[in-house]
Residue, then its C-alpha position, 0 to 999 in steps of 0.5 A: m533684170r535690166y529694162c532698157v530705154k526704148h530707142p525713139s526710132m523704135s517707138h511711134s511717140s517721142l519722149h517729153p521734150n522738156h525732160y528728155s531733150n538730151p537723150d532724144r538728141l543723143a538718138r540721133f548720133v548713137p545706134p539703138s544698141l547703145y542708147c539704152w546704156l548712154a540715155p540714162l547716163a545722159l539724163t542724169v547729166h542733164i538733170a544734174m547740171h540743171s540742178f546746179l545752174e538753178a542753185a548757182k543762180i540762187a547763189i549769185s541773187s543772194i550774194m548780189t543782194h547783200k553786197l557789203r555783207s558778202f565783201l565783209t565775209l570774204l575779207g579773210v579769203i581775199i587777204g589770204v589769196f592776195v598774200v598768196i598770188s603776191v608771194a608767188t609772183v615775187i618769188e617767180g619773178a626773182n627766180v626769172y630775174i636771177k636767170e636772165k640778170i644774176a646767173t649770166l656766167g653761161s653754160g660750162v662756165f663757173r668762178i673761183q673764188k677765196a670764199s663764197l656764200t653757200g646758202f642762206g644764213d651762212f654769212q658767219k661761215f662766209l667771213d670765217a672762210y674768207r679770214k682763213n682762206p689763202d689768197l688766190t694769186i698770179d701765180d695760181l692763175a699761171g698754174l691754172r692755165a698750165g695744168v687744167t687741160l679741160a679749160d677752154q679759157i681761164g681769165a681773172q679779175d679784182g676790183a676796188a671803188q675809186p673816184v673817176k674824174y675828167g675835167n670839173v666832172t667827178l664821178e664817185s664810188v666808181g667800180v675799178q676792175g682789173v681784168t685779163p683780156n680774155l674776160i670779154t669772152l667770159s662775161n656779158v660786156e660788149v663793146a660799143l665804141g673803140r676796142y677792148f684790151s689786148d694781150s699786149d696792153n696787159d703784158n706791158r701794163r699800159d695806163v688804158c681803160f674800157l669804160g661802162s656807158e654810164v661812166a662814159k655818159g657822165l664824163f662825155p655826154s656830148t663828145d667822143p670819149i675815145g682817145r681822151e684821158i681820164r684820172v682814176g684815182r690818182t693816175k691818168f689812163m687813156i680810154v680805148g673803149v666804151a661798153t654797150e648799156l647792160g642796165t640794172v639789177l634790183g635797182f643797181s647799175q651794171d654800167n658804172y665801171v671802169l675796166l683796167p688791164l689786170s697787170t696795169f690794176l695790180k701795179e696801181y693797187g698792189a698785187r697782194r690781193s686775192l683774185t677771182f678766176v673765171v673758167r669755161g671748159r672745152s665744148g662737150v666736156d662735162i662742167d663737173k670734170v673740168q671743176d674736178q680738175v680745177r679742184v685737184l690742181l689748187r688743192s695741190r698747189h696749196k698743199l692740203n691733205y685729203n681730209q682737209s677741206d677745200d680753202f677756196s670756192i668754186v661757183s657756177d650759175e647753178e649754185t647762185e641759182q640755189l643760193f637765192g632759191s634757198i632764200t625764196k623758200v624761207v620767204a615762202g615758208v614764212a608767208f604761206p602758213v599765214v595764208g593757210t590761217s587767213l583761209v580758215i578764219g575766212g572759212i569760219v566766217i563763211m560758215n557763220i554767215m551761211l548758218a545765219t542765212v539758213t535761219e533767214r530763209t528757213r521759210e524759203i526752204g520750207i516752201r521749196k521742200s513743200l513743192g517738191a525740192t529734195r533734201r539733195d536739192i537744198l544741200i546743193q544749193f547751199l554748197v554752191e552758194s558757200s563755194m561761189l561766195s568763198g570762190f568770188g573772195g579768191l578771184i577778187g584777192m587774185l585781181m587785186a594782187i596782180a594789179l598791186m604787183t604790176g603797178i609796183s614793178k612800174v615804179a620799183p625795181v621788184p621783179v614780177a612774173i605770175p606763175l601760172w599755177a598761182p591763180v589755179i591753186a588760189i582759186s581752187a583752195s579758196t573754193l574748196v575752203g567754202l565747200f568744206f566750211g559750207i557743209y554744216p550750214a547746207n546739212r542743217a538747211a537740208a535736214l529742216d522739216p518743210i511743216v516747221a520751216l513753213r511755220a517760221d516767221 
């Protein structure tokens, strides 16, 4: 038979304010029919919260009393959380950086190359493909433009490193690229001064060039470069335009380049080269269908049988992100087991310290038990203490990692972005480590006989 707690409105006497304040407040908001069900629950929650807060105060007092010992105890947890936050920050930063700075082709755009890296550790496969695959030529470009009906734009480019000179100023190892005039619509290059190439420049193989902002500032720090002639390699070219600044990627400048019309570039450096094609599909057309049409046409031009693999490579932003994603997964796969080992070692140290703490505070446990503390109270006290100890270690490790990685990002080209899950998992994992490794010391403390404990020195 279930007995119901009386609603205060049904009795002339009120419940004791010190022990039943929560049920009393509850009575103001619920009808008598629900009160008998909710009052015991509210009372249980109130008592549990009181026990937890009391245990937390004792735990904080113990930790603050032995600051150095607590810090040394937490070194394993601090190192583990520090590593996991640092690795997660770099990986997340790299993923964001790749999307913003490296994978910049845009939606519906992809490249066709002689060969490309397809995964982490495939460098030898890439070298073999580059030696074996045929060059992609101007004729292939003409064939794609004539046969790929699902493409909106198809451009081409190739490059070489050359010295660039104006007057007495020489810039070494500048990236000189030959590009088709429509490549400006297929890249992130924008015109800051002058103009870009025209079809007429490319068709007539004119000796004109378009400068990256770093080259323009290096050769013309205080004068307008438009219309002036510079020497690229052995040939003079007239400047028709300057690009807006793109910045750096992993510390490498994206503005150290000179663009030439593709036909002019091939005239100057030879036509026996392998080009890179850039293709953009028509609006609303699935990129896979465009790639399939390109693949069928190139395989036909290269006379490949149905059972032969492609002798060219198609690369989109998705493939680029997957490639870098495979690299970051390898880094994570190496780092996170180290983190797990460090947390386990930290947990073992916490367990040893908690066992020592139980021995030191045996008399205190006896006094508490003699005054009415239950086995459950003692168990909660030591579990809360070990969890808070480990949780503080996780918090210290997290703050150290965030401070260090933020500082490094200010002075070095290291991409940093803190994922929201990393601090949550780090603090939760460190707290759970303390909880798990605190079970044995807590049980040992809770099992002490109060009479024997009171006799302890």
